[in-house]
N, CA, C and O atoms as a Maestro MAE file, in Angstrom:
{
 s_m_m2io_version
 :::
 2.0.0
}

f_m_ct {
 s_m_title
 :::
 protein
 m_atom[320] {
  # First column is atom index #
  i_m_mmod_type
  r_m_x_coord
  r_m_y_coord
  r_m_z_coord
  i_m_residue_number
  s_m_chain_name
  s_m_pdb_residue_name
  s_m_pdb_atom_name
  i_m_atomic_number
  :::
  1 25 56.204 83.452 97.734 1 A "MET " " N  " 7
  2 3 57.459 83.008 98.320 1 A "MET " " CA " 6
  3 2 58.423 84.190 98.333 1 A "MET " " C  " 6
  4 15 58.486 84.955 97.371 1 A "MET " " O  " 8
  5 25 59.163 84.335 99.410 2 A "ASP " " N  " 7
  6 3 60.110 85.450 99.499 2 A "ASP " " CA " 6
  7 2 61.505 85.000 99.045 2 A "ASP " " C  " 6
  8 15 61.757 83.811 98.852 2 A "ASP " " O  " 8
  9 25 62.389 85.963 98.884 3 A "THR " " N  " 7
  10 3 63.717 85.713 98.331 3 A "THR " " CA " 6
  11 2 64.522 84.740 99.178 3 A "THR " " C  " 6
  12 15 65.140 83.823 98.638 3 A "THR " " O  " 8
  13 25 64.526 84.917 100.473 4 A "ILE " " N  " 7
  14 3 65.339 84.042 101.327 4 A "ILE " " CA " 6
  15 2 64.833 82.602 101.270 4 A "ILE " " C  " 6
  16 15 65.628 81.665 101.339 4 A "ILE " " O  " 8
  17 25 63.529 82.419 101.146 5 A "THR " " N  " 7
  18 3 62.968 81.080 101.007 5 A "THR " " CA " 6
  19 2 63.401 80.443 99.691 5 A "THR " " C  " 6
  20 15 63.714 79.253 99.646 5 A "THR " " O  " 8
  21 25 63.419 81.228 98.629 6 A "VAL " " N  " 7
  22 3 63.864 80.734 97.320 6 A "VAL " " CA " 6
  23 2 65.330 80.305 97.390 6 A "VAL " " C  " 6
  24 15 65.689 79.245 96.877 6 A "VAL " " O  " 8
  25 25 66.177 81.121 98.022 7 A "VAL " " N  " 7
  26 3 67.599 80.784 98.148 7 A "VAL " " CA " 6
  27 2 67.755 79.523 99.002 7 A "VAL " " C  " 6
  28 15 68.513 78.623 98.640 7 A "VAL " " O  " 8
  29 25 67.061 79.454 100.104 8 A "ARG " " N  " 7
  30 3 67.119 78.287 100.990 8 A "ARG " " CA " 6
  31 2 66.696 77.025 100.240 8 A "ARG " " C  " 6
  32 15 67.378 76.002 100.299 8 A "ARG " " O  " 8
  33 25 65.573 77.102 99.540 9 A "ASN " " N  " 7
  34 3 65.079 75.941 98.802 9 A "ASN " " CA " 6
  35 2 66.054 75.517 97.707 9 A "ASN " " C  " 6
  36 15 66.223 74.325 97.452 9 A "ASN " " O  " 8
  37 25 66.694 76.490 97.062 10 A "ARG " " N  " 7
  38 3 67.641 76.167 95.989 10 A "ARG " " CA " 6
  39 2 68.858 75.439 96.556 10 A "ARG " " C  " 6
  40 15 69.332 74.470 95.963 10 A "ARG " " O  " 8
  41 25 69.358 75.893 97.682 11 A "ILE " " N  " 7
  42 3 70.499 75.217 98.308 11 A "ILE " " CA " 6
  43 2 70.120 73.780 98.662 11 A "ILE " " C  " 6
  44 15 70.881 72.850 98.395 11 A "ILE " " O  " 8
  45 25 68.960 73.604 99.254 12 A "LEU " " N  " 7
  46 3 68.513 72.259 99.624 12 A "LEU " " CA " 6
  47 2 68.304 71.383 98.391 12 A "LEU " " C  " 6
  48 15 68.636 70.198 98.401 12 A "LEU " " O  " 8
  49 25 67.758 71.966 97.340 13 A "GLN " " N  " 7
  50 3 67.552 71.228 96.091 13 A "GLN " " CA " 6
  51 2 68.885 70.750 95.519 13 A "GLN " " C  " 6
  52 15 69.022 69.586 95.142 13 A "GLN " " O  " 8
  53 25 69.862 71.645 95.457 14 A "LEU " " N  " 7
  54 3 71.168 71.306 94.896 14 A "LEU " " CA " 6
  55 2 71.876 70.242 95.739 14 A "LEU " " C  " 6
  56 15 72.520 69.344 95.198 14 A "LEU " " O  " 8
  57 25 71.755 70.346 97.051 15 A "CYS " " N  " 7
  58 3 72.345 69.315 97.921 15 A "CYS " " CA " 6
  59 2 71.651 67.973 97.698 15 A "CYS " " C  " 6
  60 15 72.302 66.929 97.653 15 A "CYS " " O  " 8
  61 25 70.348 68.009 97.561 16 A "GLY " " N  " 7
  62 3 69.600 66.784 97.324 16 A "GLY " " CA " 6
  63 2 69.972 66.125 96.010 16 A "GLY " " C  " 6
  64 15 70.144 64.908 95.944 16 A "GLY " " O  " 8
  65 25 70.095 66.932 94.964 17 A "GLU " " N  " 7
  66 3 70.471 66.397 93.652 17 A "GLU " " CA " 6
  67 2 71.839 65.732 93.687 17 A "GLU " " C  " 6
  68 15 72.070 64.730 93.011 17 A "GLU " " O  " 8
  69 25 72.745 66.296 94.481 18 A "ARG " " N  " 7
  70 3 74.115 65.775 94.554 18 A "ARG " " CA " 6
  71 2 74.312 64.780 95.696 18 A "ARG " " C  " 6
  72 15 75.386 64.202 95.867 18 A "ARG " " O  " 8
  73 25 73.245 64.599 96.471 19 A "GLU " " N  " 7
  74 3 73.279 63.696 97.620 19 A "GLU " " CA " 6
  75 2 74.416 64.042 98.577 19 A "GLU " " C  " 6
  76 15 75.194 63.180 98.987 19 A "GLU " " O  " 8
  77 25 74.489 65.331 98.921 20 A "ILE " " N  " 7
  78 3 75.495 65.782 99.881 20 A "ILE " " CA " 6
  79 2 74.806 66.467 101.059 20 A "ILE " " C  " 6
  80 15 73.722 67.034 100.924 20 A "ILE " " O  " 8
  81 25 75.451 66.401 102.197 21 A "SER " " N  " 7
  82 3 74.928 67.031 103.405 21 A "SER " " CA " 6
  83 2 75.303 68.513 103.424 21 A "SER " " C  " 6
  84 15 76.118 68.979 102.626 21 A "SER " " O  " 8
  85 25 74.700 69.221 104.335 22 A "ILE " " N  " 7
  86 3 75.031 70.629 104.527 22 A "ILE " " CA " 6
  87 2 76.490 70.765 104.964 22 A "ILE " " C  " 6
  88 15 77.191 71.677 104.526 22 A "ILE " " O  " 8
  89 25 76.941 69.858 105.825 23 A "ASN " " N  " 7
  90 3 78.348 69.911 106.254 23 A "ASN " " CA " 6
  91 2 79.292 69.662 105.087 23 A "ASN " " C  " 6
  92 15 80.340 70.301 104.995 23 A "ASN " " O  " 8
  93 25 78.935 68.739 104.191 24 A "LYS " " N  " 7
  94 3 79.765 68.477 103.005 24 A "LYS " " CA " 6
  95 2 79.761 69.704 102.097 24 A "LYS " " C  " 6
  96 15 80.799 70.073 101.550 24 A "LYS " " O  " 8
  97 25 78.607 70.335 101.936 25 A "LEU " " N  " 7
  98 3 78.529 71.553 101.134 25 A "LEU " " CA " 6
  99 2 79.436 72.626 101.721 25 A "LEU " " C  " 6
  100 15 80.150 73.306 100.985 25 A "LEU " " O  " 8
  101 25 79.414 72.778 103.018 26 A "ALA " " N  " 7
  102 3 80.281 73.762 103.678 26 A "ALA " " CA " 6
  103 2 81.745 73.456 103.399 26 A "ALA " " C  " 6
  104 15 82.521 74.364 103.105 26 A "ALA " " O  " 8
  105 25 82.127 72.199 103.487 27 A "THR " " N  " 7
  106 3 83.517 71.803 103.264 27 A "THR " " CA " 6
  107 2 83.959 72.118 101.837 27 A "THR " " C  " 6
  108 15 85.010 72.726 101.634 27 A "THR " " O  " 8
  109 25 83.164 71.708 100.847 28 A "ILE " " N  " 7
  110 3 83.569 71.927 99.449 28 A "ILE " " CA " 6
  111 2 83.472 73.389 99.043 28 A "ILE " " C  " 6
  112 15 84.061 73.801 98.044 28 A "ILE " " O  " 8
  113 25 82.729 74.174 99.819 29 A "SER " " N  " 7
  114 3 82.572 75.605 99.527 29 A "SER " " CA " 6
  115 2 83.527 76.477 100.335 29 A "SER " " C  " 6
  116 15 83.526 77.699 100.191 29 A "SER " " O  " 8
  117 25 84.344 75.852 101.184 30 A "ALA " " N  " 7
  118 3 85.285 76.582 102.047 30 A "ALA " " CA " 6
  119 2 84.560 77.595 102.935 30 A "ALA " " C  " 6
  120 15 85.022 78.720 103.129 30 A "ALA " " O  " 8
  121 25 83.423 77.172 103.462 31 A "LEU " " N  " 7
  122 3 82.629 78.009 104.368 31 A "LEU " " CA " 6
  123 2 82.435 77.268 105.687 31 A "LEU " " C  " 6
  124 15 82.427 76.038 105.716 31 A "LEU " " O  " 8
  125 25 82.279 78.014 106.773 32 A "PRO " " N  " 7
  126 3 81.912 77.333 108.011 32 A "PRO " " CA " 6
  127 2 80.475 76.811 107.895 32 A "PRO " " C  " 6
  128 15 79.622 77.488 107.322 32 A "PRO " " O  " 8
  129 25 80.200 75.630 108.424 33 A "PRO " " N  " 7
  130 3 78.832 75.111 108.356 33 A "PRO " " CA " 6
  131 2 77.793 76.094 108.897 33 A "PRO " " C  " 6
  132 15 76.657 76.120 108.426 33 A "PRO " " O  " 8
  133 25 78.178 76.890 109.870 34 A "SER " " N  " 7
  134 3 77.232 77.848 110.451 34 A "SER " " CA " 6
  135 2 76.756 78.876 109.430 34 A "SER " " C  " 6
  136 15 75.623 79.349 109.516 34 A "SER " " O  " 8
  137 25 77.598 79.225 108.472 35 A "SER " " N  " 7
  138 3 77.189 80.200 107.445 35 A "SER " " CA " 6
  139 2 76.026 79.657 106.615 35 A "SER " " C  " 6
  140 15 75.061 80.369 106.336 35 A "SER " " O  " 8
  141 25 76.131 78.402 106.231 36 A "ILE " " N  " 7
  142 3 75.069 77.793 105.431 36 A "ILE " " CA " 6
  143 2 73.843 77.531 106.298 36 A "ILE " " C  " 6
  144 15 72.716 77.774 105.867 36 A "ILE " " O  " 8
  145 25 74.050 77.045 107.501 37 A "LYS " " N  " 7
  146 3 72.927 76.773 108.394 37 A "LYS " " CA " 6
  147 2 72.177 78.054 108.749 37 A "LYS " " C  " 6
  148 15 70.956 78.027 108.904 37 A "LYS " " O  " 8
  149 25 72.885 79.174 108.879 38 A "ASN " " N  " 7
  150 3 72.221 80.448 109.161 38 A "ASN " " CA " 6
  151 2 71.280 80.840 108.031 38 A "ASN " " C  " 6
  152 15 70.214 81.404 108.279 38 A "ASN " " O  " 8
  153 25 71.663 80.546 106.791 39 A "ILE " " N  " 7
  154 3 70.781 80.815 105.651 39 A "ILE " " CA " 6
  155 2 69.585 79.868 105.704 39 A "ILE " " C  " 6
  156 15 68.441 80.297 105.560 39 A "ILE " " O  " 8
  157 25 69.853 78.588 105.908 40 A "LEU " " N  " 7
  158 3 68.797 77.579 105.872 40 A "LEU " " CA " 6
  159 2 67.790 77.722 106.992 40 A "LEU " " C  " 6
  160 15 66.606 77.449 106.796 40 A "LEU " " O  " 8
  161 25 68.236 78.142 108.159 41 A "TYR " " N  " 7
  162 3 67.335 78.226 109.304 41 A "TYR " " CA " 6
  163 2 66.807 79.635 109.556 41 A "TYR " " C  " 6
  164 15 66.171 79.891 110.579 41 A "TYR " " O  " 8
  165 25 67.070 80.546 108.622 42 A "GLY " " N  " 7
  166 3 66.471 81.869 108.684 42 A "GLY " " CA " 6
  167 2 67.175 82.874 109.559 42 A "GLY " " C  " 6
  168 15 66.692 83.997 109.705 42 A "GLY " " O  " 8
  169 25 68.296 82.518 110.146 43 A "LYS " " N  " 7
  170 3 69.018 83.477 110.980 43 A "LYS " " CA " 6
  171 2 69.639 84.583 110.117 43 A "LYS " " C  " 6
  172 15 69.708 85.741 110.528 43 A "LYS " " O  " 8
  173 25 70.083 84.208 108.931 44 A "SER " " N  " 7
  174 3 70.638 85.176 107.984 44 A "SER " " CA " 6
  175 2 69.557 85.524 106.973 44 A "SER " " C  " 6
  176 15 69.270 84.738 106.070 44 A "SER " " O  " 8
  177 25 68.963 86.691 107.120 45 A "GLN " " N  " 7
  178 3 67.893 87.117 106.225 45 A "GLN " " CA " 6
  179 2 68.415 87.819 104.976 45 A "GLN " " C  " 6
  180 15 67.651 88.111 104.056 45 A "GLN " " O  " 8
  181 25 69.718 88.087 104.946 46 A "ASN " " N  " 7
  182 3 70.301 88.787 103.810 46 A "ASN " " CA " 6
  183 2 71.710 88.241 103.555 46 A "ASN " " C  " 6
  184 15 72.700 88.926 103.812 46 A "ASN " " O  " 8
  185 25 71.798 86.990 103.042 47 A "PRO " " N  " 7
  186 3 73.125 86.401 102.828 47 A "PRO " " CA " 6
  187 2 73.919 87.202 101.801 47 A "PRO " " C  " 6
  188 15 73.363 87.720 100.832 47 A "PRO " " O  " 8
  189 25 75.204 87.292 102.026 48 A "LYS " " N  " 7
  190 3 76.065 88.048 101.118 48 A "LYS " " CA " 6
  191 2 76.197 87.309 99.791 48 A "LYS " " C  " 6
  192 15 76.179 86.079 99.742 48 A "LYS " " O  " 8
  193 25 76.327 88.070 98.738 49 A "LEU " " N  " 7
  194 3 76.511 87.483 97.420 49 A "LEU " " CA " 6
  195 2 77.767 86.628 97.380 49 A "LEU " " C  " 6
  196 15 77.777 85.588 96.722 49 A "LEU " " O  " 8
  197 25 78.823 87.040 98.066 50 A "ILE " " N  " 7
  198 3 80.063 86.259 98.063 50 A "ILE " " CA " 6
  199 2 79.828 84.886 98.697 50 A "ILE " " C  " 6
  200 15 80.449 83.907 98.283 50 A "ILE " " O  " 8
  201 25 78.949 84.799 99.686 51 A "THR " " N  " 7
  202 3 78.624 83.508 100.289 51 A "THR " " CA " 6
  203 2 77.926 82.611 99.277 51 A "THR " " C  " 6
  204 15 78.261 81.433 99.154 51 A "THR " " O  " 8
  205 25 76.960 83.161 98.557 52 A "ILE " " N  " 7
  206 3 76.270 82.396 97.517 52 A "ILE " " CA " 6
  207 2 77.256 81.991 96.424 52 A "ILE " " C  " 6
  208 15 77.184 80.875 95.911 52 A "ILE " " O  " 8
  209 25 78.177 82.890 96.065 53 A "LYS " " N  " 7
  210 3 79.188 82.587 95.043 53 A "LYS " " CA " 6
  211 2 80.090 81.446 95.504 53 A "LYS " " C  " 6
  212 15 80.430 80.573 94.705 53 A "LYS " " O  " 8
  213 25 80.479 81.437 96.763 54 A "MET " " N  " 7
  214 3 81.323 80.357 97.282 54 A "MET " " CA " 6
  215 2 80.572 79.019 97.265 54 A "MET " " C  " 6
  216 15 81.165 77.975 96.992 54 A "MET " " O  " 8
  217 25 79.277 79.057 97.555 55 A "ILE " " N  " 7
  218 3 78.462 77.847 97.462 55 A "ILE " " CA " 6
  219 2 78.440 77.362 96.013 55 A "ILE " " C  " 6
  220 15 78.599 76.170 95.748 55 A "ILE " " O  " 8
  221 25 78.244 78.283 95.090 56 A "CYS " " N  " 7
  222 3 78.241 77.927 93.666 56 A "CYS " " CA " 6
  223 2 79.587 77.340 93.244 56 A "CYS " " C  " 6
  224 15 79.636 76.344 92.522 56 A "CYS " " O  " 8
  225 25 80.664 77.955 93.691 57 A "ASP " " N  " 7
  226 3 81.997 77.436 93.359 57 A "ASP " " CA " 6
  227 2 82.172 76.016 93.889 57 A "ASP " " C  " 6
  228 15 82.716 75.156 93.197 57 A "ASP " " O  " 8
  229 25 81.718 75.775 95.096 58 A "GLY " " N  " 7
  230 3 81.823 74.443 95.683 58 A "GLY " " CA " 6
  231 2 81.004 73.411 94.914 58 A "GLY " " C  " 6
  232 15 81.386 72.245 94.821 58 A "GLY " " O  " 8
  233 25 79.883 73.851 94.368 59 A "LEU " " N  " 7
  234 3 79.019 72.960 93.602 59 A "LEU " " CA " 6
  235 2 79.399 72.926 92.117 59 A "LEU " " C  " 6
  236 15 78.813 72.176 91.337 59 A "LEU " " O  " 8
  237 25 80.376 73.740 91.741 60 A "ASP " " N  " 7
  238 3 80.839 73.836 90.354 60 A "ASP " " CA " 6
  239 2 79.728 74.282 89.410 60 A "ASP " " C  " 6
  240 15 79.536 73.729 88.327 60 A "ASP " " O  " 8
  241 25 78.995 75.319 89.868 61 A "ILE " " N  " 7
  242 3 77.975 75.940 89.020 61 A "ILE " " CA " 6
  243 2 78.197 77.454 89.039 61 A "ILE " " C  " 6
  244 15 78.915 77.974 89.893 61 A "ILE " " O  " 8
  245 25 77.583 78.139 88.107 62 A "THR " " N  " 7
  246 3 77.682 79.594 88.059 62 A "THR " " CA " 6
  247 2 76.563 80.212 88.890 62 A "THR " " C  " 6
  248 15 75.591 79.549 89.252 62 A "THR " " O  " 8
  249 25 76.726 81.495 89.181 63 A "LEU " " N  " 7
  250 3 75.642 82.213 89.852 63 A "LEU " " CA " 6
  251 2 74.390 82.188 88.991 63 A "LEU " " C  " 6
  252 15 73.275 82.073 89.500 63 A "LEU " " O  " 8
  253 25 74.583 82.296 87.684 64 A "GLY " " N  " 7
  254 3 73.447 82.244 86.762 64 A "GLY " " CA " 6
  255 2 72.681 80.939 86.882 64 A "GLY " " C  " 6
  256 15 71.450 80.932 86.883 64 A "GLY " " O  " 8
  257 25 73.412 79.831 86.982 65 A "GLU " " N  " 7
  258 3 72.766 78.528 87.135 65 A "GLU " " CA " 6
  259 2 72.043 78.430 88.480 65 A "GLU " " C  " 6
  260 15 70.964 77.846 88.573 65 A "GLU " " O  " 8
  261 25 72.646 79.004 89.512 66 A "PHE " " N  " 7
  262 3 72.011 78.983 90.834 66 A "PHE " " CA " 6
  263 2 70.673 79.713 90.792 66 A "PHE " " C  " 6
  264 15 69.674 79.232 91.328 66 A "PHE " " O  " 8
  265 25 70.665 80.881 90.149 67 A "PHE " " N  " 7
  266 3 69.470 81.721 90.164 67 A "PHE " " CA " 6
  267 2 68.525 81.485 88.988 67 A "PHE " " C  " 6
  268 15 67.477 82.126 88.909 67 A "PHE " " O  " 8
  269 25 68.871 80.591 88.085 68 A "SER " " N  " 7
  270 3 68.042 80.324 86.913 68 A "SER " " CA " 6
  271 2 67.011 79.249 87.234 68 A "SER " " C  " 6
  272 15 67.155 78.090 86.846 68 A "SER " " O  " 8
  273 25 65.977 79.657 87.947 69 A "THR " " N  " 7
  274 3 64.909 78.724 88.323 69 A "THR " " CA " 6
  275 2 63.563 79.435 88.187 69 A "THR " " C  " 6
  276 15 63.502 80.664 88.239 69 A "THR " " O  " 8
  277 25 62.500 78.678 88.014 70 A "PRO " " N  " 7
  278 3 61.169 79.289 87.945 70 A "PRO " " CA " 6
  279 2 60.813 80.073 89.214 70 A "PRO " " C  " 6
  280 15 60.133 81.097 89.140 70 A "PRO " " O  " 8
  281 25 61.270 79.595 90.372 71 A "ASP " " N  " 7
  282 3 60.968 80.302 91.624 71 A "ASP " " CA " 6
  283 2 61.593 81.688 91.643 71 A "ASP " " C  " 6
  284 15 60.971 82.641 92.111 71 A "ASP " " O  " 8
  285 25 62.823 81.812 91.138 72 A "VAL " " N  " 7
  286 3 63.469 83.123 91.085 72 A "VAL " " CA " 6
  287 2 62.721 84.019 90.107 72 A "VAL " " C  " 6
  288 15 62.482 85.194 90.389 72 A "VAL " " O  " 8
  289 25 62.354 83.465 88.964 73 A "GLU " " N  " 7
  290 3 61.610 84.236 87.961 73 A "GLU " " CA " 6
  291 2 60.279 84.745 88.511 73 A "GLU " " C  " 6
  292 15 59.809 85.814 88.124 73 A "GLU " " O  " 8
  293 25 59.677 83.975 89.414 74 A "ALA " " N  " 7
  294 3 58.368 84.332 89.963 74 A "ALA " " CA " 6
  295 2 58.437 85.322 91.116 74 A "ALA " " C  " 6
  296 15 57.400 85.801 91.576 74 A "ALA " " O  " 8
  297 25 59.641 85.637 91.593 75 A "LEU " " N  " 7
  298 3 59.752 86.580 92.704 75 A "LEU " " CA " 6
  299 2 59.204 87.948 92.324 75 A "LEU " " C  " 6
  300 15 59.442 88.459 91.229 75 A "LEU " " O  " 8
  301 25 58.471 88.515 93.252 76 A "GLU " " N  " 7
  302 3 57.945 89.849 93.020 76 A "GLU " " CA " 6
  303 2 58.985 90.885 93.379 76 A "GLU " " C  " 6
  304 15 59.899 90.625 94.161 76 A "GLU " " O  " 8
  305 25 58.837 92.048 92.807 77 A "GLN " " N  " 7
  306 3 59.753 93.153 93.083 77 A "GLN " " CA " 6
  307 2 59.706 93.486 94.566 77 A "GLN " " C  " 6
  308 15 58.632 93.596 95.158 77 A "GLN " " O  " 8
  309 25 60.894 93.644 95.162 78 A "GLU " " N  " 7
  310 3 60.979 93.935 96.592 78 A "GLU " " CA " 6
  311 2 60.586 95.379 96.911 78 A "GLU " " C  " 6
  312 15 59.981 95.651 97.948 78 A "GLU " " O  " 8
  313 25 60.928 96.282 96.026 79 A "ILE " " N  " 7
  314 3 60.623 97.706 96.244 79 A "ILE " " CA " 6
  315 2 59.529 98.102 95.274 79 A "ILE " " C  " 6
  316 15 59.660 97.931 94.062 79 A "ILE " " O  " 8
  317 25 58.471 98.622 95.812 80 A "LYS " " N  " 7
  318 3 57.325 99.008 94.953 80 A "LYS " " CA " 6
  319 2 57.072 100.486 95.045 80 A "LYS " " C  " 6
  320 15 56.157 100.997 94.399 80 A "LYS " " O  " 8
  :::
 }
 m_bond[319] {
  # First column is bond index #
  i_m_from
  i_m_to
  i_m_order
  :::
  1 1 2 1
  2 2 3 1
  3 3 4 2
  4 3 5 1
  5 5 6 1
  6 6 7 1
  7 7 8 2
  8 7 9 1
  9 9 10 1
  10 10 11 1
  11 11 12 2
  12 11 13 1
  13 13 14 1
  14 14 15 1
  15 15 16 2
  16 15 17 1
  17 17 18 1
  18 18 19 1
  19 19 20 2
  20 19 21 1
  21 21 22 1
  22 22 23 1
  23 23 24 2
  24 23 25 1
  25 25 26 1
  26 26 27 1
  27 27 28 2
  28 27 29 1
  29 29 30 1
  30 30 31 1
  31 31 32 2
  32 31 33 1
  33 33 34 1
  34 34 35 1
  35 35 36 2
  36 35 37 1
  37 37 38 1
  38 38 39 1
  39 39 40 2
  40 39 41 1
  41 41 42 1
  42 42 43 1
  43 43 44 2
  44 43 45 1
  45 45 46 1
  46 46 47 1
  47 47 48 2
  48 47 49 1
  49 49 50 1
  50 50 51 1
  51 51 52 2
  52 51 53 1
  53 53 54 1
  54 54 55 1
  55 55 56 2
  56 55 57 1
  57 57 58 1
  58 58 59 1
  59 59 60 2
  60 59 61 1
  61 61 62 1
  62 62 63 1
  63 63 64 2
  64 63 65 1
  65 65 66 1
  66 66 67 1
  67 67 68 2
  68 67 69 1
  69 69 70 1
  70 70 71 1
  71 71 72 2
  72 71 73 1
  73 73 74 1
  74 74 75 1
  75 75 76 2
  76 75 77 1
  77 77 78 1
  78 78 79 1
  79 79 80 2
  80 79 81 1
  81 81 82 1
  82 82 83 1
  83 83 84 2
  84 83 85 1
  85 85 86 1
  86 86 87 1
  87 87 88 2
  88 87 89 1
  89 89 90 1
  90 90 91 1
  91 91 92 2
  92 91 93 1
  93 93 94 1
  94 94 95 1
  95 95 96 2
  96 95 97 1
  97 97 98 1
  98 98 99 1
  99 99 100 2
  100 99 101 1
  101 101 102 1
  102 102 103 1
  103 103 104 2
  104 103 105 1
  105 105 106 1
  106 106 107 1
  107 107 108 2
  108 107 109 1
  109 109 110 1
  110 110 111 1
  111 111 112 2
  112 111 113 1
  113 113 114 1
  114 114 115 1
  115 115 116 2
  116 115 117 1
  117 117 118 1
  118 118 119 1
  119 119 120 2
  120 119 121 1
  121 121 122 1
  122 122 123 1
  123 123 124 2
  124 123 125 1
  125 125 126 1
  126 126 127 1
  127 127 128 2
  128 127 129 1
  129 129 130 1
  130 130 131 1
  131 131 132 2
  132 131 133 1
  133 133 134 1
  134 134 135 1
  135 135 136 2
  136 135 137 1
  137 137 138 1
  138 138 139 1
  139 139 140 2
  140 139 141 1
  141 141 142 1
  142 142 143 1
  143 143 144 2
  144 143 145 1
  145 145 146 1
  146 146 147 1
  147 147 148 2
  148 147 149 1
  149 149 150 1
  150 150 151 1
  151 151 152 2
  152 151 153 1
  153 153 154 1
  154 154 155 1
  155 155 156 2
  156 155 157 1
  157 157 158 1
  158 158 159 1
  159 159 160 2
  160 159 161 1
  161 161 162 1
  162 162 163 1
  163 163 164 2
  164 163 165 1
  165 165 166 1
  166 166 167 1
  167 167 168 2
  168 167 169 1
  169 169 170 1
  170 170 171 1
  171 171 172 2
  172 171 173 1
  173 173 174 1
  174 174 175 1
  175 175 176 2
  176 175 177 1
  177 177 178 1
  178 178 179 1
  179 179 180 2
  180 179 181 1
  181 181 182 1
  182 182 183 1
  183 183 184 2
  184 183 185 1
  185 185 186 1
  186 186 187 1
  187 187 188 2
  188 187 189 1
  189 189 190 1
  190 190 191 1
  191 191 192 2
  192 191 193 1
  193 193 194 1
  194 194 195 1
  195 195 196 2
  196 195 197 1
  197 197 198 1
  198 198 199 1
  199 199 200 2
  200 199 201 1
  201 201 202 1
  202 202 203 1
  203 203 204 2
  204 203 205 1
  205 205 206 1
  206 206 207 1
  207 207 208 2
  208 207 209 1
  209 209 210 1
  210 210 211 1
  211 211 212 2
  212 211 213 1
  213 213 214 1
  214 214 215 1
  215 215 216 2
  216 215 217 1
  217 217 218 1
  218 218 219 1
  219 219 220 2
  220 219 221 1
  221 221 222 1
  222 222 223 1
  223 223 224 2
  224 223 225 1
  225 225 226 1
  226 226 227 1
  227 227 228 2
  228 227 229 1
  229 229 230 1
  230 230 231 1
  231 231 232 2
  232 231 233 1
  233 233 234 1
  234 234 235 1
  235 235 236 2
  236 235 237 1
  237 237 238 1
  238 238 239 1
  239 239 240 2
  240 239 241 1
  241 241 242 1
  242 242 243 1
  243 243 244 2
  244 243 245 1
  245 245 246 1
  246 246 247 1
  247 247 248 2
  248 247 249 1
  249 249 250 1
  250 250 251 1
  251 251 252 2
  252 251 253 1
  253 253 254 1
  254 254 255 1
  255 255 256 2
  256 255 257 1
  257 257 258 1
  258 258 259 1
  259 259 260 2
  260 259 261 1
  261 261 262 1
  262 262 263 1
  263 263 264 2
  264 263 265 1
  265 265 266 1
  266 266 267 1
  267 267 268 2
  268 267 269 1
  269 269 270 1
  270 270 271 1
  271 271 272 2
  272 271 273 1
  273 273 274 1
  274 274 275 1
  275 275 276 2
  276 275 277 1
  277 277 278 1
  278 278 279 1
  279 279 280 2
  280 279 281 1
  281 281 282 1
  282 282 283 1
  283 283 284 2
  284 283 285 1
  285 285 286 1
  286 286 287 1
  287 287 288 2
  288 287 289 1
  289 289 290 1
  290 290 291 1
  291 291 292 2
  292 291 293 1
  293 293 294 1
  294 294 295 1
  295 295 296 2
  296 295 297 1
  297 297 298 1
  298 298 299 1
  299 299 300 2
  300 299 301 1
  301 301 302 1
  302 302 303 1
  303 303 304 2
  304 303 305 1
  305 305 306 1
  306 306 307 1
  307 307 308 2
  308 307 309 1
  309 309 310 1
  310 310 311 1
  311 311 312 2
  312 311 313 1
  313 313 314 1
  314 314 315 1
  315 315 316 2
  316 315 317 1
  317 317 318 1
  318 318 319 1
  319 319 320 2
  :::
 }
}
């Protein structure tokens, strides 16, 4: 699994756990829905950290909590 897939899956997982839509996530994160949809649909292959931080703020979690998953731990090094 690649990094963007892990980030996409994590966003979807968090929305599912909270039973919120992507549009609701955008609203509570003070982001345009297109920013989140670009990540989810692969248009944004390198989302900015500030975008992920705003998503975390909207969900009331830390960046550490966002990235603290087995999938992130299993990611292989990008540069070899």
